[in-house]
C-alpha positions in Angstrom: 11.6 6.6 2.3 11.7 10.3 2.4 10.1 12.5 5.3 6.2 12.3 4.9 3.9 15.1 6.0 0.3 15.3 6.6 -1.0 16.2 3.2 1.7 14.5 1.1 0.9 11.9 -1.5 2.3 8.6 -0.8 3.0 5.6 -3.0 2.2 2.5 -1.4 3.4 -0.4 -3.5 4.1 -4.2 -3.6 5.7 -6.8 -5.9 4.0 -10.1 -5.5 6.5 -13.2 -6.0 5.9 -16.9 -6.3 8.0 -19.3 -4.2 10.9 -19.1 -6.4 11.0 -15.4 -6.2 9.7 -14.8 -9.7 7.3 -11.8 -10.1 3.7 -13.2 -10.5 0.1 -11.6 -10.8 -2.3 -12.9 -8.2 -5.8 -13.5 -9.4 -7.1 -10.7 -7.0 -5.3 -7.9 -5.0 -6.6 -5.7 -1.9 -5.3 -3.0 0.1 -6.4 -1.8 3.4 -4.8 1.2 5.0 -5.2 1.9 8.9 -5.0 5.5 10.0 -3.1 6.4 13.2 -6.6 6.8 15.0 -7.6 3.0 14.0 -10.0 4.1 11.1 -9.4 1.7 8.2 -9.6 2.9 4.5 -10.4 -0.1 2.1 -8.9 1.1 -1.1 -11.1 0.2 -4.1 -9.7 -2.4 -6.5 -10.2 0.2 -9.3 -7.8 2.6 -7.7 -5.1 -0.3 -7.3 -2.8 0.3 -10.4 -1.0 -2.5 -12.1 0.9 -1.0 -14.9 2.9 -4.0 -16.3 1.0 -7.2 -16.5 3.3 -10.2 -15.4 5.4 -8.0 -13.1 3.7 -8.7 -9.9 4.0 -4.7 -9.3 0.9 -3.1 -7.8 0.4 0.5 -6.2 -1.7 3.1 -5.1 -1.0 6.8 -4.6 -2.7 8.1 -1.5 -2.9 11.3 0.4 -2.2 10.9 4.1 -4.6 13.0 6.2 -3.3 12.1 10.0 -0.1 12.4 11.7 1.6 9.3 13.4 2.1 5.6 12.4 -0.1 4.2 9.4 -0.1 0.5 8.4 -0.9 -0.5 4.8 -2.0 -4.4 4.4 -1.7 -5.8 1.1 -3.5 -9.1 0.4 -3.9 -11.3 -2.6 -5.9 -14.4 -3.6 -4.7 -17.0 -6.0 -1.3 -17.7 -6.7 0.6 -16.3 -4.9 -1.5 -15.7 -1.7 0.1 -13.2 0.5 -0.6 -10.8 3.2 2.1 -8.4 3.7 2.0 -5.3 6.0 4.0 -1.9 5.3 4.3 0.7 8.3 5.2 4.2 7.7 5.2 7.5 9.9 3.6 10.7 8.9 4.6 14.0 10.6 2.3 16.6 11.5 2.6 19.8 9.2 5.2 22.1 10.7 4.3 25.4 12.0 6.2 28.2 10.2 
């Protein structure tokens, strides 16, 4: 992942897989982002994109607005049922 600065648009993605490692679409998917300040952002399901049915691939483009360590938590219901966390660091806007 490249350097991320406050104000950048970040693509947060996941590929859900079954126990055999094959891509699989769960019956429902959710994403919650946690800002460095601790504030939770619950991404509406209408903003979670799934471009190719059957691929297990889902993503959200999100503009980060705080510097520090962010946490993204994907979860799914149905098969497969998964909870996965992703962490990434956002740098403050450089002063020129």
